C-alpha positions as CSV (number, residue, x, y, z in Angstrom):
1,M,-119.3,-17.3,-6.3
2,M,-115.9,-16.1,-5.3
3,A,-114.5,-12.8,-6.4
4,T,-111.5,-12.9,-8.8
5,N,-108.8,-10.3,-8.5
6,I,-108.5,-8.2,-11.6
7,R,-106.0,-5.6,-12.4
8,I,-106.9,-2.0,-13.5
9,T,-105.1,-1.3,-16.8
10,R,-106.4,2.2,-17.5
11,I,-108.5,4.9,-15.9
12,V,-110.4,7.5,-18.0
13,E,-112.1,10.6,-16.4
14,E,-115.4,10.8,-18.2
15,T,-117.0,13.7,-16.3
16,P,-116.0,15.6,-13.1
17,S,-117.8,12.9,-11.1
18,T,-117.4,9.8,-13.2
19,K,-114.5,7.6,-14.2
20,T,-114.2,4.5,-16.4
21,F,-111.9,1.7,-15.0
22,F,-110.5,-0.6,-17.7
23,L,-109.6,-4.1,-16.6
24,D,-107.1,-6.8,-17.7
25,T,-110.0,-9.2,-18.3
26,S,-112.9,-9.1,-20.8
27,L,-116.2,-10.6,-19.8
28,N,-118.8,-12.3,-21.9
29,Y,-122.0,-10.4,-20.9
30,I,-125.3,-9.0,-22.0
31,P,-125.7,-5.2,-21.9
32,G,-127.6,-4.5,-18.7
33,Q,-125.9,-7.2,-16.6
34,Y,-123.7,-6.1,-13.7
35,V,-120.7,-7.2,-11.6
36,M,-120.1,-7.1,-7.9
37,V,-117.0,-5.0,-7.4
38,W,-114.9,-5.7,-4.2
39,I,-112.9,-2.7,-3.2
40,H,-110.4,-4.4,-0.8
41,G,-110.9,-3.5,2.8
42,V,-113.9,-1.3,2.1
43,D,-117.0,-2.9,0.6
44,E,-118.5,-4.9,-2.3
45,I,-120.9,-3.0,-4.5
46,P,-122.8,-3.7,-7.8
47,M,-121.6,-1.9,-11.0
48,S,-122.8,-1.9,-14.5
49,L,-120.4,-2.9,-17.3
50,S,-119.8,-0.1,-19.8
51,Y,-117.5,-2.3,-22.0
52,P,-116.7,-6.0,-21.8
53,N,-113.5,-5.0,-19.9
54,A,-114.6,-1.9,-18.0
55,I,-116.9,-0.4,-15.4
56,T,-118.0,3.3,-15.3
57,V,-118.4,4.6,-11.8
58,Q,-119.9,7.8,-10.3
59,K,-118.4,9.0,-7.1
60,V,-121.3,8.9,-4.6
61,G,-120.3,7.2,-1.4
62,D,-117.5,5.6,0.7
63,A,-116.9,2.6,-1.7
64,T,-116.8,4.6,-4.9
65,S,-114.6,7.3,-3.2
66,A,-112.2,4.5,-2.3
67,L,-112.3,3.2,-5.8
68,F,-111.5,6.7,-7.2
69,K,-108.3,6.6,-5.1
70,L,-107.0,3.5,-6.9
71,K,-104.4,3.7,-9.7
72,T,-103.4,1.7,-12.7
73,D,-102.1,-1.7,-11.7
74,D,-104.1,-1.8,-8.5
75,L,-106.4,-4.8,-8.0
76,I,-110.1,-5.0,-7.4
77,G,-112.3,-8.1,-6.9
78,I,-114.9,-9.0,-9.5
79,R,-117.9,-11.4,-9.3
80,G,-120.1,-11.8,-12.4
81,P,-121.5,-11.0,-14.8
82,L,-124.7,-11.3,-12.7
83,G,-128.5,-10.9,-13.3
84,N,-130.2,-10.5,-16.6
85,G,-129.6,-8.0,-19.4
86,F,-131.7,-6.1,-21.9
87,A,-133.5,-8.3,-24.5
88,L,-133.4,-6.7,-27.9
89,K,-136.6,-6.9,-29.8
90,G,-137.9,-5.3,-33.0
91,K,-136.3,-3.3,-35.7
92,S,-136.6,0.2,-34.2
93,I,-135.9,1.0,-30.6
94,L,-135.8,4.0,-28.2
95,L,-133.2,4.3,-25.5
96,I,-133.8,6.8,-22.6
97,G,-131.0,7.4,-20.2
98,G,-130.4,9.9,-17.4
99,G,-127.1,10.7,-15.8
100,V,-124.9,7.7,-15.0
101,G,-127.9,5.5,-16.1
102,T,-126.6,5.8,-19.7
103,V,-123.8,3.4,-18.8
104,P,-125.6,0.1,-19.6
105,L,-127.4,1.7,-22.5
106,A,-124.2,2.5,-24.5
107,P,-123.2,-1.1,-25.2
108,L,-126.9,-1.9,-25.8
109,A,-126.9,0.8,-28.6
110,E,-123.8,-0.7,-30.1
111,K,-125.2,-4.2,-30.0
112,A,-128.4,-3.0,-31.6
113,K,-126.6,-1.3,-34.4
114,N,-124.6,-4.4,-35.1
115,K,-127.9,-6.2,-35.5
116,N,-129.1,-3.6,-38.0
117,I,-131.7,-2.3,-35.5
118,S,-132.6,1.4,-35.8
119,V,-131.6,3.2,-32.6
120,K,-132.8,6.6,-31.3
121,T,-131.3,7.7,-27.9
122,L,-132.5,10.4,-25.5
123,I,-129.9,11.5,-23.0
124,G,-130.6,13.7,-19.9
125,A,-128.2,15.3,-17.5
126,K,-127.9,18.3,-15.2
127,T,-125.3,20.0,-17.4
128,D,-123.3,19.2,-20.5
129,R,-120.2,18.4,-18.3
130,E,-122.1,15.4,-16.9
131,L,-123.1,13.8,-20.3
132,L,-121.7,10.3,-20.8
133,F,-120.8,8.4,-24.0
134,V,-122.5,10.8,-26.4
135,E,-120.1,9.9,-29.2
136,R,-120.8,6.2,-28.7
137,F,-124.5,6.8,-29.0
138,E,-124.1,9.0,-32.1
139,K,-122.2,6.3,-33.9
140,S,-125.1,3.9,-33.2
141,G,-128.0,6.2,-34.3
142,E,-129.9,9.4,-33.8
143,V,-129.3,11.2,-30.5
144,S,-131.3,13.9,-28.7
145,I,-129.9,15.6,-25.5
146,A,-131.6,17.4,-22.7
147,T,-129.8,19.3,-19.9
148,D,-131.4,21.0,-16.9
149,D,-129.4,24.2,-17.4
150,G,-129.7,24.3,-21.2
151,S,-125.9,24.0,-21.7
152,R,-126.5,21.5,-24.5
153,G,-129.5,20.4,-26.4
154,Y,-133.0,21.0,-25.1
155,K,-133.3,23.0,-21.9
156,G,-135.4,20.8,-19.5
157,T,-135.9,17.2,-18.7
158,V,-135.5,14.2,-20.9
159,I,-139.1,13.3,-20.1
160,E,-140.3,16.5,-21.8
161,V,-138.4,15.3,-24.9
162,V,-140.0,11.9,-24.7
163,S,-143.5,13.4,-24.5
164,K,-143.0,15.0,-27.9
165,L,-142.3,11.7,-29.6
166,D,-144.7,9.3,-31.2
167,L,-143.8,6.1,-29.4
168,E,-145.7,4.0,-32.0
169,E,-142.6,4.5,-34.2
170,F,-140.7,2.2,-31.9
171,E,-140.9,-1.6,-31.1
172,G,-139.0,-1.4,-27.9
173,I,-138.2,1.1,-25.1
174,Y,-135.1,0.7,-22.9
175,S,-134.4,3.0,-19.9
176,C,-131.9,3.5,-17.1
177,G,-131.5,6.4,-14.8
178,P,-133.1,8.1,-11.9
179,E,-136.1,6.1,-10.8
180,R,-138.5,9.1,-10.9
181,M,-137.5,9.6,-14.5
182,M,-138.0,5.9,-15.3
183,S,-141.4,5.8,-13.6
184,Q,-142.5,8.6,-15.8
185,V,-141.3,6.7,-18.8
186,L,-143.4,3.7,-17.5
187,D,-146.5,6.0,-17.2
188,I,-146.0,7.1,-20.8
189,A,-145.6,3.5,-22.0
190,K,-148.7,2.5,-20.1
191,N,-150.7,5.3,-21.8
192,T,-149.5,4.1,-25.2
193,G,-150.1,0.4,-24.6
194,M,-146.3,-0.4,-24.5
195,T,-145.7,-1.6,-21.0
196,T,-144.6,-5.1,-22.1
197,M,-142.3,-3.6,-24.7
198,A,-140.6,-1.3,-22.2
199,Q,-137.6,-2.5,-20.2
200,F,-136.0,-0.8,-17.2
201,S,-132.7,-1.3,-15.3
202,L,-133.3,-0.8,-11.6
203,H,-130.8,0.2,-8.9
204,R,-131.4,-1.5,-5.5
205,Y,-129.3,-2.2,-2.4
206,I,-127.7,-5.5,-3.4
207,K,-125.7,-7.6,-0.9
208,C,-125.2,-11.1,-2.1
209,G,-125.8,-10.8,-5.9
210,I,-127.1,-14.4,-6.1
211,G,-130.7,-14.2,-4.8
212,I,-130.2,-15.5,-1.3
213,C,-130.4,-12.6,1.2
214,G,-133.5,-10.9,-0.1
215,S,-132.3,-7.3,0.5
216,C,-133.1,-6.3,-3.0
217,C,-136.6,-7.8,-3.3
218,I,-139.3,-5.6,-4.9
219,D,-142.7,-5.1,-3.2
220,P,-145.2,-6.8,-3.5
221,S,-144.0,-9.4,-6.0
222,G,-140.8,-10.4,-4.1
223,L,-138.8,-10.3,-7.4
224,R,-135.1,-10.1,-6.7
225,T,-133.3,-7.3,-8.4
226,C,-130.0,-9.1,-8.2
227,R,-131.2,-12.3,-9.9
228,D,-134.6,-11.7,-11.6
229,G,-133.3,-8.3,-12.7
230,P,-131.8,-5.7,-12.7
231,V,-133.7,-5.4,-16.0
232,F,-137.5,-5.7,-15.7
233,N,-140.3,-5.1,-18.2
234,G,-143.0,-2.6,-17.6
235,E,-145.6,-5.2,-16.9
236,Q,-143.5,-6.6,-14.0
237,L,-143.2,-3.2,-12.4
238,M,-146.8,-2.1,-12.6
239,D,-148.5,-1.6,-9.2
240,S,-145.1,-2.2,-7.4
241,E,-142.8,0.0,-5.3
242,F,-141.2,1.2,-8.6
243,G,-141.0,5.0,-8.6
244,K,-142.2,5.2,-5.0
245,Y,-139.4,3.9,-2.7
246,M,-136.5,1.5,-2.3
247,R,-134.9,0.0,0.8
248,D,-131.6,0.8,2.5
249,G,-129.2,-1.7,4.1
250,S,-131.4,-2.0,7.1
251,G,-134.5,-2.6,5.1
252,R,-136.0,0.8,5.8
253,R,-138.1,2.4,3.0
254,I,-136.4,5.3,1.3
255,P,-138.9,7.4,-0.7
256,F,-137.8,8.7,-4.1
């Protein structure tokens, strides 16, 4: 699949470290799917879609730093949408997001509301300045916030908030964020018999995006994050590398 040049139409600074880049093309996608973004002359990296015509990006490395230097009317290359997305099930769902992991959950919350599904969202961040899309979640349902420094909502981790809930109230759990956080969500789901009803969006080192190179395979199943994911249910992730390590561009294990 060849990348298509797409023009940036608007840039919104969401937090001190995060920007949303609106594009001149809208994509037909399922929340949770991603696109490969080609920053000309630098690199091609996977990005979650935050709107049909936008990606929301946190500045974390060379490629995203180069992306942050672009301006309105500049061009980027886009391949996708790729992979699978979240599968909405049931009439009452729980969304659990941490940091920039809330990006694919915001359109999922909106889609669920449009289908008359009851949505409760738990959002975690280091500080209130790093919270993303709170108003979008509030328009879709009930929202609880946890910040490490207590600057907004509960002072502590989002997992501490999850542990206070009765998960039997929900028919589906959807999570994206730091993998340590998500692995704790999986542990809670396992203890309540909800592993098959929990879905997680994974971040892995993706090169090709079409399932050929194998750089994003998950041990020991060999499932490819780029094509079989990035969304997996809890049963698929049990007894895997999930929450333990991922691999870098050379294939070396990087512990979480």
